[in-house]
C-alpha positions in Angstrom: 57.2 6.4 140.1 59.7 8.7 142.1 62.3 7.3 139.4 60.5 8.3 136.6 60.1 11.7 138.0 63.9 11.7 138.4 64.2 10.8 134.9 61.5 13.6 133.6 63.5 16.1 135.6 66.5 15.3 134.1 65.6 15.3 130.4 64.1 18.8 130.9 67.4 19.8 132.6 68.8 18.4 129.5 66.7 20.1 127.4 67.1 23.5 129.0 70.9 23.2 128.8 70.7 22.4 125.0 68.4 25.7 124.8 71.0 27.6 126.5 73.7 26.3 124.0 71.6 27.0 121.3 71.3 30.5 122.6 74.6 31.1 123.5 75.9 29.5 120.0 73.1 32.3 118.3 74.8 34.9 120.6 78.3 34.0 119.0 77.0 33.9 115.5 75.4 36.9 115.7 78.4 38.6 117.3 80.5 37.2 114.3 78.0 38.8 111.9 77.7 41.9 113.4 81.7 42.4 113.5 81.7 41.3 109.8 78.8 44.2 109.1 80.8 46.4 111.2 81.5 49.7 109.4 85.4 50.5 108.5 85.0 53.5 110.4 85.1 51.4 113.7 87.4 48.9 112.9 90.8 49.1 114.2 94.0 50.3 111.8 96.8 48.5 111.0 99.5 48.7 113.5 101.8 49.8 110.8 99.9 52.7 109.9 100.9 53.9 113.8 103.8 56.4 113.3 103.5 57.7 117.1 104.7 55.7 119.6 102.0 54.6 122.4 103.4 57.1 125.0 103.4 60.5 122.9 99.9 59.1 122.2 98.5 58.4 125.7 99.9 62.2 126.3 97.9 64.0 123.3 95.3 61.9 124.6 95.1 62.8 127.9 95.4 66.4 127.1 92.0 65.8 125.0 90.5 64.5 127.9 91.5 67.6 130.1 90.6 69.8 127.6 86.8 68.2 127.4 86.3 69.1 131.3 87.9 72.5 131.4 88.9 74.3 128.5 92.3 75.3 128.5 93.3 79.1 127.7 95.6 77.7 125.0 93.3 75.6 123.1 94.7 77.0 119.9 98.2 75.6 120.6 96.9 72.1 121.5 94.4 72.1 118.4 97.2 73.0 116.3 99.7 70.5 117.7 97.2 67.9 117.2 96.3 68.8 113.4 100.0 68.8 112.8 100.2 64.9 114.2 96.9 63.5 113.3 97.9 62.2 110.0 100.4 60.3 111.9 98.2 57.9 114.0 94.8 56.4 113.2 94.4 55.6 117.0 94.7 59.3 118.0 92.2 60.3 115.1 89.8 58.1 116.9 90.2 59.3 119.7 89.9 63.4 118.2 86.5 62.0 116.8 85.0 61.1 119.8 86.2 64.6 121.2 84.6 65.9 118.3 81.6 64.4 118.6 81.3 65.4 122.2 81.8 69.5 121.0 79.1 68.7 118.5 76.6 67.1 120.5 77.3 70.2 123.0 77.1 72.8 120.4 80.5 73.9 120.9 81.4 75.3 117.2 83.7 77.9 118.3 86.1 75.5 120.3 89.2 75.2 118.5 89.6 71.3 118.7 85.9 71.4 117.0 87.5 72.5 113.9 90.6 70.4 114.2 88.6 67.4 114.6 86.4 68.3 111.3 89.5 69.4 109.4 92.0 66.5 110.3 89.7 63.9 110.1 88.0 65.1 106.6 91.6 65.3 105.1 92.5 62.0 106.2 89.5 60.7 105.0 88.5 59.0 108.0 85.3 57.2 107.9 84.3 59.1 111.3 84.3 62.4 109.1 81.3 61.0 107.5 78.9 60.6 110.4 80.3 63.6 112.2 80.2 65.6 108.9 76.5 64.8 108.6 75.3 65.5 111.9 77.1 68.8 111.7 75.6 69.8 108.5 72.3 69.1 110.0 72.6 72.0 112.5 72.0 75.7 112.5 74.2 77.2 110.0 75.4 73.9 108.8 77.9 73.3 111.9 80.0 76.6 110.6 82.6 77.3 108.7 84.7 74.5 109.7 82.3 71.8 108.5 81.8 73.5 105.4 85.5 73.6 104.8 86.2 70.0 106.2 83.0 68.9 103.7 85.4 70.3 100.7 88.0 67.2 101.2 85.2 64.1 102.0 84.7 62.5 99.0 81.5 60.2 100.5 78.2 60.5 98.7 76.4 60.3 101.7 77.0 64.2 102.2 75.8 65.0 98.8 71.9 65.6 99.6 72.6 67.3 102.7 75.3 69.6 101.0 72.4 70.7 98.2 70.1 71.3 101.1 72.5 73.7 102.7 73.1 75.5 99.1 69.5 76.7 99.4 70.4 78.4 102.6 68.7 81.9 103.1 72.6 83.0 104.6 74.3 83.5 101.6 77.8 83.0 102.8 76.4 80.0 104.3 75.1 78.6 101.0 78.1 79.9 99.4 80.2 77.6 101.3 78.1 74.5 100.8 78.0 75.1 96.9 81.8 75.2 97.0 81.9 71.8 98.9 79.4 70.5 95.9 81.8 72.1 93.4 84.8 71.0 95.1 83.2 67.2 95.1 82.2 67.4 91.5 78.4 67.6 91.9 78.0 71.4 90.9 78.7 73.0 87.6 79.2 76.5 89.5 76.5 78.4 88.1 74.8 79.1 91.8 78.2 79.5 93.4 78.8 82.5 90.7 75.3 84.0 91.6 76.3 83.9 95.1 79.2 85.2 95.2 78.0 88.9 94.7 75.3 88.9 97.9 78.7 87.8 100.1 79.2 90.8 103.0 83.0 92.2 102.9 83.2 90.5 106.6 82.2 87.0 105.4 84.4 87.5 102.5 87.3 87.7 104.9 86.7 84.7 107.1 85.9 82.6 104.0 89.0 83.1 102.4 91.2 82.0 105.7 88.7 79.4 106.5 87.7 78.5 103.6 89.9 78.9 100.6 93.4 79.2 102.1 93.1 75.2 103.1 92.1 74.8 99.2 95.0 76.6 98.1 97.2 74.1 99.5 94.9 71.0 98.4 94.8 69.8 95.0 93.3 71.5 92.3 89.2 72.2 91.9 87.2 72.1 89.1 87.4 74.8 86.7 84.1 75.7 87.4 85.0 77.7 90.6 86.6 80.4 88.2 83.4 82.9 87.7 82.4 82.7 90.9 86.7 83.2 92.6 86.6 86.3 89.8 83.9 88.1 91.5 85.4 87.7 95.0 88.5 89.2 93.7 87.1 92.0 92.3 85.4 92.8 95.3 88.8 92.4 97.5 91.1 95.3 98.3 93.3 93.3 100.9 96.3 92.3 98.1 97.0 88.6 100.5 93.6 87.7 100.2 93.5 88.5 96.6 96.8 86.2 96.2 94.7 83.3 98.3 91.6 83.4 96.0 94.1 83.6 92.4 95.9 80.6 93.6 92.9 78.6 93.9 91.7 79.8 90.6 95.2 79.0 88.8 95.4 75.9 90.3 91.6 74.9 89.0 93.1 75.6 85.3 92.0 79.9 85.0 95.0 82.0 84.3 93.2 84.9 84.4 94.2 86.4 87.8 97.9 85.4 86.4 97.4 87.6 83.6 95.8 90.4 85.6 98.9 90.4 88.1 101.4 90.6 85.1 99.8 93.2 83.3 99.5 95.4 86.9 103.0 94.7 87.5 103.7 96.3 83.7 101.5 99.7 83.5 100.0 99.8 86.9 100.4 102.6 89.7 104.3 102.5 90.2 104.0 102.2 94.1 102.0 98.8 93.8 104.2 97.5 91.0 106.7 95.9 93.1 103.8 94.0 95.0 102.2 92.5 92.1 105.5 91.3 90.4 105.8 89.1 93.2 101.8 88.4 93.1 102.8 87.4 89.6 105.8 85.3 90.4 104.0 83.5 93.1 100.6 82.6 90.7 103.4 81.4 87.8 105.2 79.3 90.4 101.6 77.8 91.4 100.6 77.2 87.8 103.5 75.4 87.2 103.6 73.0 90.1 99.9 72.2 89.1 101.2 71.5 85.6 104.3 69.7 86.5 106.4 72.0 84.3 109.4 73.7 85.3 109.2 76.5 88.2 109.6 79.9 87.3 112.9 82.1 87.9 113.1 83.4 91.5 111.9 86.8 91.7 114.6 89.7 91.6 112.5 92.1 93.7 113.4 93.1 97.0 111.4 92.1 99.9 110.4 95.0 103.0 108.3 93.9 105.9 105.4 96.5 104.9 105.5 94.5 101.7 105.6 91.0 103.0 103.3 92.1 105.5 100.5 92.7 102.5 101.1 89.6 100.7 100.1 87.6 103.7 96.4 86.0 103.9 96.4 87.2 107.8 95.5 90.9 108.7 98.3 93.2 107.8 98.8 93.9 111.8 100.0 90.4 112.0 103.1 91.4 110.1 103.1 87.6 109.2 106.1 87.1 106.9 105.3 83.5 105.0 106.0 85.3 101.9 109.2 86.0 102.9 110.1 82.5 103.4 108.1 81.1 100.4 111.0 83.3 98.5 113.6 81.7 100.5 112.4 78.5 100.0 112.8 79.5 96.0 116.1 80.2 96.7 115.4 83.8 95.7 118.7 86.0 95.9 116.8 89.3 96.6 115.4 87.7 99.8 118.6 87.0 101.2 119.4 90.3 103.1 116.4 90.7 104.6 117.1 86.7 106.0 120.6 88.0 107.4 118.9 90.8 108.9 116.4 88.8 110.7 119.4 86.5 112.1 121.9 89.4 113.2 121.1 88.9 116.8 122.4 85.9 118.3 121.2 83.8 120.2 118.5 82.9 117.8 115.0 83.7 120.0 112.5 84.3 118.2 110.4 82.2 115.0 111.3 84.4 112.7 115.2 84.2 112.9 114.9 80.6 113.4 113.2 80.1 110.2 115.5 82.2 108.4 118.4 80.6 110.2 117.3 77.5 108.4 117.5 78.5 105.0 120.5 80.6 105.2 122.2 77.1 106.2 120.5 74.9 104.3 120.8 77.0 100.5 123.5 79.2 101.5 126.0 76.9 103.6 126.3 79.2 106.5 128.4 77.2 108.9 127.4 80.0 111.5 123.6 79.5 111.2 124.1 75.7 111.5 125.8 76.5 115.0 123.5 78.9 116.1 120.6 76.1 115.3 122.2 73.8 116.9 122.9 75.8 120.3 119.3 76.8 120.0 117.9 73.0 120.0 120.1 72.3 122.8 119.6 75.3 125.3 116.6 77.7 124.0 115.7 80.4 126.5 111.8 80.2 125.6 110.8 76.5 126.1 108.2 76.7 123.3 110.8 77.5 120.6 112.9 74.2 121.6 111.3 72.1 119.4 111.0 74.5 116.5 114.5 74.5 116.6 114.9 71.2 116.6 113.1 70.9 113.3 115.3 73.6 112.3 118.3 71.7 112.8 116.8 68.8 111.4 115.5 70.6 108.0 119.1 72.8 108.1 121.8 70.4 106.8 121.2 69.2 103.1 121.6 65.4 102.7 124.7 65.9 100.3 126.0 67.6 103.2 129.2 65.6 105.0 127.6 67.1 108.3 124.2 65.9 107.4 124.5 62.8 108.9 126.0 64.2 112.6 123.6 66.7 112.8 120.7 64.6 112.0 121.6 62.3 114.9 121.8 64.6 116.9 118.5 66.4 116.0 116.8 62.8 116.3 118.5 62.6 120.2 116.9 66.0 120.6 113.6 65.2 119.4 113.2 61.9 121.9 113.3 64.7 124.4 111.0 66.7 123.0 108.2 63.7 123.6 108.5 64.6 127.3 108.5 68.2 127.3 105.4 70.1 129.1 104.2 72.1 125.9 102.6 70.0 123.5 103.6 72.1 120.7 107.6 70.5 121.5 105.9 67.0 121.6 104.5 67.6 117.9 107.9 68.5 116.7 109.4 66.0 118.2 107.0 63.4 116.5 107.2 65.5 113.2 110.9 64.8 113.2 110.8 60.6 114.1 108.3 60.4 111.2 110.3 62.5 108.9 113.4 60.3 109.7 111.8 57.0 108.9 110.2 58.9 105.5 114.0 60.0 104.6 114.9 56.1 105.3 112.6 54.8 102.8 112.7 57.4 100.3 109.9 59.7 101.0 110.5 63.3 102.0 111.9 64.0 105.5 111.0 68.1 105.3 109.5 68.6 108.7 109.5 72.5 108.8 107.2 73.4 106.7 104.6 75.9 106.2 101.6 74.2 107.4 102.7 73.0 110.2 104.6 75.7 111.2 101.0 77.6 111.5 99.3 75.2 113.3 101.7 74.6 115.9 103.6 78.0 116.5 100.8 80.2 116.1 97.3 77.9 116.4 96.0 79.1 112.8 93.7 76.0 112.3 92.9 76.6 108.5 
C-alpha cells in the first residue's frame, strides 16, 4: 500500500515535470516567434553601420539623459550637434527616439530635442519615426511644424490617412503643412495646397519658410504639383531671402517660372535691386543645373556687400547671416574674393565667419598664410567653442591634389581625436564628422565636413 502510494506520487511528479518542461519549451518557442515577428524598428542595427565609437556615443547619450532631467540653457546647440551626427550611428538614433517619445508624451513640442529627434529620424528613414510621427500627428496641431516637416521625408504608407485627416484642419497653416507633406509623398495633386496658400498669414508664412521649406530646398526634388502654391506664397513674400527659398523648391520641382522672373527683374527691374536679383537668378540657375545634372552656370560677377548678403539669407536681416557669401565662394566666384579677404584681415582667426573665409581662400586660392592660420586656430583657438570648427576647416582647407594634403589631414585627424573628449558638445560633433570624413575619403566617397547644414546645426543651433 505504501509502495503503491509512493509510485503514484512519483508518477505525478514526472507528469508535472513534463508539463513544466513543455511550458518552458512553449515559452522558448513563443519568444523565438516574437523575435522573428519583431518589427524592423526594434531590431538591432548591424555593427558595421556604426561610425561613432562607443565612448563618443555614450557621451552623447549621457547628454540626452541629462537634458531630459533638466532642460539645459543651450539645448539648441546640443540638439544641433546630435542632428549633425545622428546619421552616423543607428544606436544613437535609437536613444534619440526614446528621448523624443518621452518629450512627445510630455507634450513638450517646443523643445529643440523634440524637433531634432523627429527630423533626424525621418530623414534617416529610421523605423522609429513612423511610430513617433503617428503619435505626433494625432495630437493637437498635428505635433507642430517639426512633425509636419518630418512627415515630408517619411515614405511609410501608414501615415497617409493621418495626413489626409490633418489636411482638413480648420487651421490653415496646419492644413497647409499636412497637404505639403502629402504632395512631397506623392499622395496629392496639389490642388488643395494651392487653395490653402492665400489663407496663410504673414507670421505663419515666415515660420513655414524656415521650418518647412528650407529642409525641402536641401532635399531631393518634390512633385511639380507644388508649383502653383509656391507661386502664391512668393507673390506675398517681401523678404528676398525667403522668396529665394520658395523659388528653389519650385525650381527643383521643375517649375522654372521663378528663374525667368528673377532674370527679368535683374535686367529691367528697379536699378537699386538689379544686383540682388542677378544673384538670385544665378542661384536658381545653379539649382536647376544641379537638379538636371547639367553643367553649372558661370559664377556671378556681382560683387557682394554685407547688406546684400544679409538680404539673400533665409534668416532675418538683423542676423547678418553670410550663408550666400559662402555659396558664392563654393562656386569659386572671383567677385566674392575681396569680401573674403576682408573677413580674414585680423589674425588670429577668432570667429566663425573668418574661419570659413580662410577655408575657401586656402583651398581655392592657394593661400598658404590662410592654411597656417587655420592650423594655428585648430591647435590653440582662444574660444573653446570654435576649436572643433577650426579642425573641420583645417581638414577641408587643403585640396587633395596638394603636396601638403596628407600632412595637414593627418594633423586634423589627431586633433579630432582630442575633440571627442571636449566639454563642448559641438566640438565632439565636429571631431566625429572629421573621423567619418576620413573613412569616407578612404572608400572613395565625399570627405567634405564643413558644409552649410552641419555648420548651421552645430554652431548656430538652427535645427531646420
